[in-house]
C-alpha positions as CSV (number, residue, x, y, z in Angstrom):
1,M,21.2,16.1,29.0
2,K,17.5,16.8,28.8
3,K,17.9,17.9,25.2
4,Y,19.4,14.6,24.2
5,A,16.7,12.7,26.0
6,I,14.0,14.7,24.2
7,L,15.8,14.3,20.9
8,L,16.1,10.5,21.4
9,F,12.4,10.2,22.4
10,S,11.3,12.3,19.4
11,A,13.3,10.1,17.1
12,A,11.8,6.9,18.6
13,I,8.3,8.3,18.2
14,L,8.9,9.4,14.6
15,T,10.3,5.9,13.8
16,I,7.3,4.2,15.2
17,V,4.8,6.5,13.6
18,S,6.5,6.4,10.2
19,C,6.3,2.6,9.9
20,S,3.8,1.6,7.2
21,P,2.1,-1.8,6.7
22,F,2.2,-1.2,3.0
23,Q,4.8,-1.9,0.3
24,V,4.6,1.0,-2.1
25,R,6.7,1.6,-5.2
26,S,6.5,3.7,-8.3
27,D,8.1,4.1,-11.7
28,F,8.0,6.8,-14.4
29,A,9.2,7.8,-17.8
30,E,12.3,9.9,-17.1
31,N,12.0,12.3,-20.0
32,T,8.5,13.4,-19.1
33,N,7.7,17.0,-17.9
34,F,5.0,16.3,-15.3
35,N,4.2,20.0,-14.9
36,Q,2.5,20.1,-18.3
37,Y,-0.4,17.9,-17.0
38,R,-3.3,19.8,-15.5
39,T,-6.4,17.7,-16.2
40,Y,-7.3,14.0,-15.8
41,Q,-10.1,11.5,-16.4
42,L,-10.6,8.3,-14.4
43,R,-10.8,5.0,-16.3
44,I,-11.7,1.8,-14.5
45,D,-11.4,-0.9,-17.1
46,D,-10.0,-3.5,-14.7
47,L,-11.2,-2.4,-11.3
48,K,-12.7,-5.6,-9.9
49,L,-14.1,-4.4,-6.6
50,N,-17.5,-4.2,-5.0
51,D,-19.3,-0.8,-5.4
52,I,-18.4,0.4,-1.9
53,D,-14.7,-0.2,-2.3
54,K,-14.7,1.1,-5.9
55,D,-16.2,4.4,-4.6
56,R,-13.5,4.6,-1.8
57,V,-10.7,4.0,-4.3
58,L,-12.0,6.4,-7.0
59,N,-12.9,9.2,-4.5
60,E,-9.4,9.0,-2.8
61,V,-7.5,8.9,-6.1
62,S,-9.5,12.0,-7.3
63,R,-8.9,13.7,-4.0
64,Q,-5.1,13.1,-4.2
65,L,-4.9,14.2,-7.8
66,Q,-6.8,17.4,-7.0
67,S,-4.6,18.1,-4.1
68,K,-1.7,18.1,-6.6
69,G,-3.4,20.7,-8.7
70,L,-5.1,18.5,-11.3
71,S,-8.8,18.8,-12.2
72,V,-11.3,16.5,-13.9
73,S,-12.0,17.1,-17.6
74,Q,-13.8,15.5,-20.5
75,T,-10.8,16.3,-22.6
76,P,-8.0,15.3,-20.3
77,E,-4.3,15.4,-20.6
78,L,-3.9,12.4,-18.3
79,I,-5.9,9.1,-18.3
80,V,-5.9,7.6,-14.8
81,N,-6.4,3.8,-14.9
82,V,-6.8,2.1,-11.6
83,K,-6.6,-1.6,-11.1
84,A,-7.1,-3.8,-8.0
85,K,-5.6,-7.1,-7.2
86,H,-5.7,-9.5,-4.4
87,K,-4.2,-12.9,-3.5
88,N,-4.9,-15.6,-1.0
89,I,-2.0,-16.1,1.4
90,N,-1.5,-19.3,3.3
91,D,0.9,-18.5,6.2
92,I,2.4,-21.6,7.8
93,Q,4.3,-21.1,11.1
94,S,6.0,-23.6,13.2
95,T,7.6,-23.7,16.7
96,R,10.4,-25.9,17.9
97,P,10.4,-27.4,21.3
98,Y,12.3,-25.4,23.9
99,G,15.1,-26.9,25.8
100,M,17.7,-29.6,25.2
101,Y,15.1,-32.3,24.7
102,G,11.9,-30.5,25.0
103,W,10.1,-28.7,27.8
104,G,11.4,-26.5,30.6
105,N,14.4,-24.4,30.8
106,P,17.3,-24.9,28.4
107,W,18.6,-27.7,30.6
108,G,15.3,-29.4,31.1
109,W,14.6,-33.1,30.3
110,G,11.7,-34.6,28.6
111,F,10.0,-34.5,25.3
112,G,8.7,-31.5,23.6
113,M,6.2,-31.2,20.8
114,Q,6.7,-29.2,17.6
115,R,3.6,-27.3,16.8
116,T,2.6,-26.1,13.3
117,W,-0.4,-23.9,12.3
118,S,-1.5,-22.1,9.3
119,T,-3.5,-19.0,8.7
120,N,-5.3,-18.1,5.4
121,Y,-6.0,-14.5,4.6
122,N,-6.4,-12.2,1.6
123,R,-4.1,-9.3,0.8
124,G,-5.0,-6.7,-1.7
125,G,-3.2,-4.1,-3.7
126,L,-3.8,-1.3,-6.1
127,V,-2.1,-0.2,-9.3
128,I,-2.5,3.4,-10.5
129,D,-1.4,4.1,-14.1
130,L,-1.1,7.6,-15.4
131,I,-1.3,7.6,-19.2
132,D,-0.6,10.6,-21.5
133,A,-3.9,11.1,-23.3
134,K,-2.3,12.3,-26.6
135,T,0.4,9.6,-27.0
136,Q,-1.5,6.8,-25.1
137,R,1.9,6.0,-23.3
138,L,2.3,5.1,-19.7
139,I,4.2,7.9,-18.0
140,W,3.8,7.0,-14.3
141,Q,2.8,3.9,-12.3
142,G,2.3,3.5,-8.6
143,I,1.8,0.2,-7.0
144,G,0.8,-0.5,-3.4
145,D,0.3,-3.9,-1.6
146,G,-0.8,-4.8,1.9
147,I,-4.5,-4.0,2.2
148,S,-6.3,-6.4,4.6
149,V,-9.1,-7.4,2.3
150,D,-10.9,-9.7,4.8
151,S,-11.9,-6.9,7.2
152,P,-14.4,-4.2,6.1
153,K,-13.1,-1.8,8.9
154,S,-9.5,-2.4,7.8
155,K,-10.4,-1.7,4.1
156,Q,-12.3,1.5,5.1
157,K,-9.2,2.8,6.9
158,Q,-6.4,1.3,4.7
159,I,-7.7,2.2,1.2
160,P,-7.2,6.0,1.7
161,Q,-3.9,5.4,3.5
162,I,-2.4,3.3,0.7
163,I,-3.5,5.6,-2.0
164,E,-2.0,8.6,-0.2
165,E,1.3,6.7,0.1
166,I,1.2,5.7,-3.6
167,M,0.4,9.2,-4.7
168,A,3.1,10.7,-2.5
169,N,5.5,9.7,-5.2
170,Y,3.7,11.7,-7.8
171,P,5.0,13.8,-9.4
172,P,8.5,12.3,-9.2
173,N,11.3,14.4,-7.9
């Protein structure tokens, strides 16, 4: 009985820990041999970030690529193009009055008020393109959304996390 309780508890903890606030997806050219790539160079044509966030992104992308056995080169086999995006979200929420006519328990009488409120915030995302340097063709793309752009502390924590989740899909299995 104890074994089942421990197993159930472990599964619950694993489920809670594995939940991610990010939406991550990737795509790749199916006929590509990813084992042939050993070197890369970063390109930041469209990375519209402040210098602090740009350093965070580029350092983490480099760290992830190096952990997968790639190294920086002036004559690379892969060009790594990183793009950032963000959008303003206006979240409108509404509550209905509780009860038959409003306040109180489900059988209460009276009039309730419907409340509506809105929240504005910015959400960011990153796009990482891996391009074959010889053919100039996109061979892999990773996209991640869900960075809390409005909070510097959140960005500091979330940028490495989202890049790690994006790059977990490289090379594709």
